[in-house]
C-alpha positions, 0 to 999 in steps of 0.5 A: 868677360861679359861685355855688357855694351856689345851684348845689349847693342841694338836693344829696343823696347820690342825686345821686352815686349813680343807676341803678347809677352813682356819682360824686364831685367835682361841683365839677370837673363844674360847671367842665366845664359852664361851659367847655362854655358858652364853647367856640366848637366846642360852640356850633357843635354846638348851632347845628348840631343846632338847624339854625341854621348857614348853608351857608358855616359848615357848609363851614368846620367843624373837621375833628374836628367829629364828635367835638364833635357826639358830646360834644354829643349826650351832654351837650346844650345847657348854655346854659339849664339849671341844673347839678343838672338837667343833672347828673341828666338828662345828665352823671351817665350819662357822667361817672359810674362804673358799679357800686358805689363801693368801701366797707367792708361788714359781711358778717355777725356771728358768734354761736355760735347762727348761725355756720353762716350766715357762709359763705353770707353771704360767698358772697352778698357775693362774688357781689353787692356785691364784684362790683358794686364791681369786685372790688377787692383785699380781705381778710376779717377777724374783728373782735371787737366787744368790743375798743375802737376804738383796739385795733381800729384799731391791729390793722387797721393792722398787718394792712394794713401786711403787704400790698405797696402794689401790692395796696392800690390800687383798679382805676380806675373806668371813665367815658365821659369821665373827669377827666384828670390827678391834680392838678386845681385848681379855683381855677386852672381858675376863674381861667382861666375868669374871664379868658376872661369878662372879656376877652370883656366888655372886648375892647379893654382892655389885657391887664394891665387884664384880668388885674387885673380877673380877679385872674389873679395873686396877686402882680400883680393885687392891686397894680394898679388896672385903672382907673388911668391910666398917667403918662408915664415911669411904670415899667410892669414889673408891667403887662408881666408881668401882660400876659404872665400874662393872655395865657397864662391866656386861651390856656389858658382857650380850650384848656380850653374846646375840649378840654372840647367834645371830651370831655377835661377838664381838658386844657391842650394846644392842640387841633389844630382849636381854633376861635378865638372872636369875642369880641363873639359870645362875650360875647353868649353869656356875658351872655345865659346869665348873665342867664338864671341870675340870673333863675332864682336870683331865681325860686328865691329867691322860691319860684316 
């Protein structure tokens, strides 16, 4: 399971901004890391770089293995590292956006005694902060600070309404591996990940039992007991539907993992060079990593 509390324990604003790079939505990058950990292609890259692959395996590597190696060289081994350590040392440099996150800034305060400095400070802002933010469309306004917040908000809204929507967008930030799509859902991504975990642990179980354990469906998983015996002549429609949903979720989970290993996430398209996993070997990898994580959490709780 993903323990979000311990994964993000000790997170500070500096984890989102480092060395002139900024980022957000760490939850999606946590999921990206977990998908890398189950990707057969990414595990091949780890073994390749460690010199652990035999000649017979090397001769049968996927055609786009160089792409996987490039991602591995950027993101490294994810099997024995905590998320925040990985994020700080590796991930932020390829997932983060170069520059400064656009935000509202105070340039100067106008007073009768120092009005001559305003133009100089505006020039400094344009050459400095505004450029580092990627030169977003901006307006220079004068806000009499004696007005109430309600008055200021109302007048600013009226001012902004004068501008066309096409001007009121930020230029897309440039990250080496940006998140794909505009409507990612962490709960859906986690659900597919859970299906892969459970099926790897129980490869001989019927798909509907896998789906019930992984709670792949809000409708059917809660209605079916994964340990129940099926009596002769019993209606199995719900189980058939859940089997189909589980099969689809498993396929999507594998596609997500293999695309993650190629620098694309979340992406549900089946990669042309997808490596089909050996479920027994995959569970050994997953369970080994899980035991290590439990050990780390225990040490953290004990203050070691």
